C-alpha positions as CSV (number, residue, x, y, z in Angstrom):
1,X,-4.3,13.1,13.9
2,X,-6.0,10.4,12.0
3,X,-7.8,7.9,14.5
4,X,-8.1,5.2,11.7
5,X,-6.3,2.6,13.3
6,X,-8.0,0.7,16.4
7,X,-5.4,-1.7,17.4
8,X,-1.8,-2.0,17.1
9,X,0.7,-4.7,17.8
10,X,4.0,-5.0,19.1
11,X,6.6,-7.5,18.6
12,X,10.4,-7.9,19.3
13,X,12.4,-10.0,16.8
14,X,16.1,-11.3,16.3
15,X,18.7,-11.1,19.0
16,X,17.4,-9.0,22.1
17,X,19.3,-5.7,23.3
18,X,18.9,-3.7,26.6
19,X,15.8,-0.9,25.8
20,X,13.6,-3.2,24.0
21,X,11.5,-3.6,27.4
22,X,11.6,0.3,27.5
23,X,10.2,0.6,23.9
24,X,7.9,-1.9,24.4
25,X,6.4,0.1,27.4
26,X,6.5,3.1,25.4
27,X,4.5,1.8,22.5
28,X,1.8,0.5,24.8
29,X,1.4,3.9,26.6
30,X,1.4,5.7,23.6
31,X,-1.4,3.7,22.4
32,X,-3.1,4.2,25.6
33,X,-2.6,7.9,25.3
34,X,-4.6,7.9,21.6
35,X,-6.9,5.4,23.0
36,X,-5.5,3.0,20.6
37,X,-5.8,-1.0,21.9
38,X,-2.4,-2.5,21.8
39,X,-1.8,-6.4,21.1
40,X,1.5,-7.9,22.5
41,X,2.7,-10.4,20.0
42,X,5.0,-12.6,21.5
43,X,8.4,-14.6,20.2
44,X,8.1,-12.3,17.2
45,X,7.2,-13.6,13.6
46,X,6.8,-17.0,15.0
47,X,4.3,-16.1,17.5
48,X,2.3,-14.2,15.1
49,X,2.2,-17.4,13.0
50,X,0.7,-19.2,16.3
51,X,-1.4,-16.4,17.5
52,X,0.3,-16.1,20.5
53,X,-1.0,-12.5,21.4
54,X,-1.9,-10.8,24.5
55,X,-3.9,-7.5,25.2
56,X,-1.6,-4.9,26.8
57,X,-2.4,-1.7,28.7
58,X,-0.6,0.8,30.5
59,X,-0.3,-1.2,34.1
60,X,0.8,-4.3,32.2
61,X,3.9,-2.7,31.2
62,X,4.7,-1.4,34.6
63,X,8.3,-1.9,36.1
64,X,9.9,-3.0,33.1
65,X,11.6,0.2,31.8
66,X,14.8,-1.0,33.8
67,X,14.7,-4.5,32.6
68,X,17.1,-5.9,30.2
69,X,15.7,-8.4,27.2
70,X,12.6,-8.3,26.1
71,X,9.2,-9.4,28.0
72,X,7.8,-10.3,24.6
73,X,10.6,-12.9,24.2
74,X,12.1,-13.3,20.8
75,X,12.8,-16.4,18.2
76,X,14.1,-16.4,14.7
77,X,10.9,-17.7,12.2
78,X,12.2,-19.8,9.5
79,X,8.6,-20.6,8.7
80,X,7.9,-16.8,8.6
81,X,10.2,-16.8,5.3
82,X,7.7,-18.9,3.4
83,X,4.6,-17.9,2.1
84,X,2.6,-20.3,3.8
85,X,4.0,-19.2,7.2
86,X,3.0,-15.4,6.3
87,X,-0.3,-16.3,5.4
88,X,-1.1,-18.1,8.6
89,X,0.2,-14.7,10.2
90,X,-2.1,-12.8,8.7
91,X,-5.2,-14.4,9.2
92,X,-4.1,-14.5,12.7
93,X,-3.8,-10.6,12.7
94,X,-7.0,-10.3,10.9
95,X,-8.8,-12.2,13.4
96,X,-7.5,-10.5,16.2
97,X,-8.2,-7.2,14.5
98,X,-4.6,-6.0,14.5
99,X,-4.4,-3.2,11.7
100,X,-0.8,-2.2,12.0
101,X,2.7,-3.5,13.7
102,X,5.5,-1.9,15.2
103,X,8.4,-4.0,14.9
104,X,11.5,-3.8,17.4
105,X,14.6,-5.5,15.9
106,X,17.3,-5.1,13.5
107,X,18.0,-5.6,9.8
108,X,16.5,-9.2,9.5
109,X,13.5,-8.2,11.1
110,X,12.6,-5.3,9.2
111,X,13.2,-7.3,6.1
112,X,10.3,-9.4,7.3
113,X,8.2,-6.6,8.1
114,X,8.5,-4.9,4.6
115,X,8.0,-8.4,2.8
116,X,4.8,-8.6,4.7
117,X,3.7,-5.0,4.4
118,X,4.1,-5.6,0.4
119,X,2.0,-8.9,0.4
120,X,-0.8,-7.6,3.0
121,X,-0.8,-4.2,3.2
122,X,-0.8,-4.1,6.8
123,X,1.2,-0.8,7.8
124,X,4.6,-1.2,9.7
125,X,6.9,0.8,11.6
126,X,10.4,-0.1,12.6
127,X,12.0,0.6,15.8
128,X,16.0,-0.2,15.6
129,X,17.1,-2.8,18.5
130,X,20.6,-4.1,18.4
131,X,23.8,-3.7,20.3
132,X,25.9,-3.6,17.2
133,X,24.7,-0.1,16.1
134,X,24.8,-1.2,12.5
135,X,21.4,0.2,11.0
136,X,21.4,2.8,8.7
137,X,19.2,5.8,9.5
138,X,20.1,6.2,13.2
139,X,23.0,7.6,14.8
140,X,22.1,4.8,18.1
141,X,20.2,2.0,17.8
142,X,18.7,0.7,21.2
143,X,20.9,-1.3,23.1
144,X,24.3,0.2,21.7
145,X,25.0,2.7,24.8
146,X,24.4,0.0,27.3
147,X,26.4,-2.4,25.5
148,X,29.4,0.1,25.3
149,X,29.2,0.8,29.0
150,X,29.2,-3.0,29.9
151,X,32.1,-3.6,27.6
152,X,34.2,-0.6,29.4
153,X,33.2,-1.8,32.5
154,X,34.5,-5.2,32.2
155,X,37.7,-3.9,30.3
156,X,38.8,-1.8,33.6
157,X,38.3,-5.1,35.8
158,X,40.6,-7.2,32.9
159,X,42.9,-4.0,33.2
160,X,43.8,-4.4,36.7
161,X,45.0,-8.1,36.7
162,X,46.4,-7.5,33.2
163,X,48.6,-4.9,35.1
164,X,49.2,-6.7,38.2
165,X,50.9,-9.8,36.3
166,X,52.3,-7.9,33.0
167,X,50.1,-9.3,30.9
168,X,48.7,-8.8,27.2
169,X,44.8,-9.4,27.0
170,X,43.1,-9.8,23.6
171,X,39.4,-8.8,24.5
172,X,36.9,-9.9,21.9
173,X,33.5,-7.7,21.8
174,X,30.4,-8.2,19.6
175,X,30.6,-6.5,16.1
176,X,30.5,-9.3,13.3
177,X,30.0,-6.8,10.5
178,X,30.8,-3.2,12.5
179,X,33.3,-2.0,14.7
180,X,31.4,0.8,16.7
181,X,31.4,-1.1,19.8
182,X,35.3,-2.1,19.8
183,X,36.1,1.3,18.5
184,X,34.5,3.5,20.9
185,X,34.8,1.1,24.0
186,X,38.7,0.7,23.2
187,X,38.8,4.7,23.1
188,X,36.8,4.8,26.5
189,X,38.7,2.0,28.1
190,X,42.2,3.2,27.2
191,X,43.2,0.0,24.9
192,X,46.4,-0.1,23.5
193,X,45.3,-1.2,20.0
194,X,41.7,-1.8,18.6
195,X,40.9,-3.9,15.8
196,X,37.6,-3.7,13.8
197,X,36.5,-4.9,10.5
198,X,36.8,-1.4,8.6
199,X,40.3,-1.1,9.4
200,X,42.8,-4.1,8.1
201,X,45.7,-3.5,10.4
202,X,47.5,-6.3,9.6
203,X,49.6,-8.7,11.8
204,X,52.9,-6.8,11.1
205,X,51.6,-3.3,12.6
206,X,49.9,-5.1,15.4
207,X,53.4,-6.7,16.3
208,X,54.9,-3.1,15.7
209,X,52.4,-1.4,17.9
210,X,53.0,-3.8,20.9
211,X,56.6,-3.4,20.5
212,X,56.1,0.1,20.5
213,X,54.0,-0.1,23.7
214,X,56.7,-2.3,25.3
215,X,59.8,0.1,24.6
216,X,57.5,3.0,26.1
217,X,57.2,1.4,29.2
218,X,53.9,-0.5,29.2
219,X,54.5,-3.6,31.0
220,X,50.9,-4.6,30.1
221,X,48.1,-4.0,27.4
222,X,44.5,-4.5,26.1
223,X,43.9,-5.2,22.6
224,X,39.9,-4.7,21.7
225,X,39.3,-7.3,18.9
226,X,35.7,-6.7,17.1
227,X,34.8,-10.7,16.6
228,X,34.6,-9.5,12.6
229,X,38.1,-8.3,12.8
230,X,39.8,-10.0,9.7
231,X,43.7,-9.9,10.7
232,X,43.1,-13.2,11.9
233,X,40.9,-16.4,11.7
234,X,39.8,-16.0,15.2
235,X,41.1,-14.1,18.2
236,X,42.6,-17.1,19.4
237,X,44.7,-17.2,16.3
238,X,46.2,-13.5,17.0
239,X,47.1,-14.8,20.5
240,X,49.3,-17.7,19.3
241,X,50.8,-15.3,16.5
242,X,51.6,-12.7,19.0
243,X,53.0,-15.4,21.5
244,X,55.2,-16.9,18.9
245,X,56.7,-13.6,17.8
246,X,56.9,-12.1,21.2
247,X,57.8,-14.4,23.9
248,X,58.0,-11.9,26.5
249,X,54.4,-11.5,26.5
250,X,52.0,-13.7,28.8
251,X,48.9,-13.4,26.4
252,X,45.2,-14.2,27.6
253,X,41.8,-13.8,25.5
254,X,38.8,-13.1,27.2
255,X,35.6,-13.3,24.9
256,X,33.1,-11.4,26.2
257,X,30.2,-12.9,24.7
258,X,26.3,-12.8,25.1
259,X,27.1,-10.6,28.6
260,X,27.2,-7.6,26.3
261,X,23.3,-8.0,25.2
262,X,22.2,-8.4,29.2
263,X,21.8,-5.8,32.0
264,X,19.6,-3.0,32.6
265,X,19.4,-0.1,30.1
266,X,21.5,2.7,30.5
267,X,19.5,6.1,30.7
268,X,20.2,7.1,27.6
269,X,18.8,4.0,26.0
270,X,15.7,4.1,28.3
271,X,15.0,7.6,27.1
272,X,16.1,7.0,23.4
273,X,13.2,3.8,23.5
274,X,10.6,6.1,25.1
275,X,10.9,8.7,22.1
276,X,11.3,5.9,19.1
277,X,8.1,3.8,20.8
278,X,6.0,7.3,20.9
279,X,6.8,8.4,17.3
280,X,6.1,4.8,15.8
281,X,2.8,4.8,17.2
282,X,2.1,8.6,16.1
283,X,3.8,7.4,12.6
284,X,1.1,5.0,12.1
285,X,-1.8,7.3,13.0
286,X,-0.6,9.7,10.7
287,X,-1.1,6.9,7.9
288,X,2.7,6.5,7.5
289,X,4.1,2.7,7.0
290,X,7.3,1.2,5.7
291,X,9.6,3.3,7.9
292,X,12.1,3.1,10.5
293,X,12.2,5.7,13.7
294,X,15.7,6.7,14.7
295,X,17.8,9.2,15.8
296,X,19.7,11.8,13.5
297,X,21.5,14.6,14.8
298,X,19.5,14.1,18.1
299,X,16.0,14.4,16.4
300,X,13.7,11.6,15.8
301,X,13.5,10.9,12.2
302,X,12.0,8.8,9.8
303,X,14.0,6.3,7.4
304,X,12.3,4.1,4.5
305,X,12.6,0.6,5.8
306,X,14.2,-0.1,2.3
307,X,17.1,2.4,3.2
308,X,17.7,1.2,6.4
309,X,18.1,-2.4,5.3
310,X,20.3,-1.9,2.4
311,X,22.1,1.1,3.9
312,X,25.6,1.0,5.2
313,X,26.7,2.2,8.4
314,X,30.1,3.9,8.3
315,X,32.9,3.9,11.2
316,X,33.8,7.3,12.6
317,X,37.1,8.2,10.8
318,X,37.7,10.8,13.4
319,X,37.6,8.4,16.1
320,X,40.1,5.9,14.5
321,X,42.4,8.8,14.5
322,X,42.0,9.7,18.0
323,X,42.6,6.1,18.9
324,X,45.7,6.1,17.1
325,X,46.9,9.2,18.8
326,X,45.7,7.8,22.2
327,X,47.9,4.8,21.6
328,X,51.3,6.6,21.6
């Protein structure tokens, strides 16, 4: 294995997700294992522009594998979108002796990494960190499994009160462009209906489904709604529509919001982060660049960053079919 690279920088960018700290820990300790210096870059690309760096070693990442969020902080940087901003970032990296980058984030973070690599030829490897699981080239992104468990736990609690008061709850979960959280959590929590961007259920079919649930003897219902669902303008419009057409229902809305991003990462996310961090460092030391490390068929694999950015994840139609059967 080549030891040409002497110092690697690691940063987190975009929205935080559980497992990012575990990935930072993995990168830092893999660098130490291969006798490579590691530099933590605070606040993503903005920190790179401002030279906000700190040397990191095995002991500087102790007791973070179980923590949500990111100790390196995260920020969105408009300045990095300009050539002048990227030039500042490059000068700071060069001055600090950083020869390669591990970028933990989503497709926006990867786009910045790809542009930076083209301009300055600094090797980059991406680690997918987003709860939405909407990045091509991996079956699981960091934080997705944890977010699913969080959503299911909350819906279980909501069902208790829904059953006690014969209520219909619309539960909105994250997923502006992808319904992975809604579909999987909806099945796992036994939702009566699941609304996702990929499948246009339609208002009339929603009412038909709710009427069928009522006739079957269900006194309460849970409808899980991905925030990007196209049926109504928003979940509150759905609530109003159902109340107008089914006045027998006492309808409530619960928007889970950012609680889905927080919390201690699941064991799955901790192990995944550890695997991807090691692979990211090893890939850089092998001379690879412009790849994302991901999980495919339970094996760590490399996907070109361009494909990861431009590719589209697809919803599991088998799960859609299963959810339809489960709502009977």
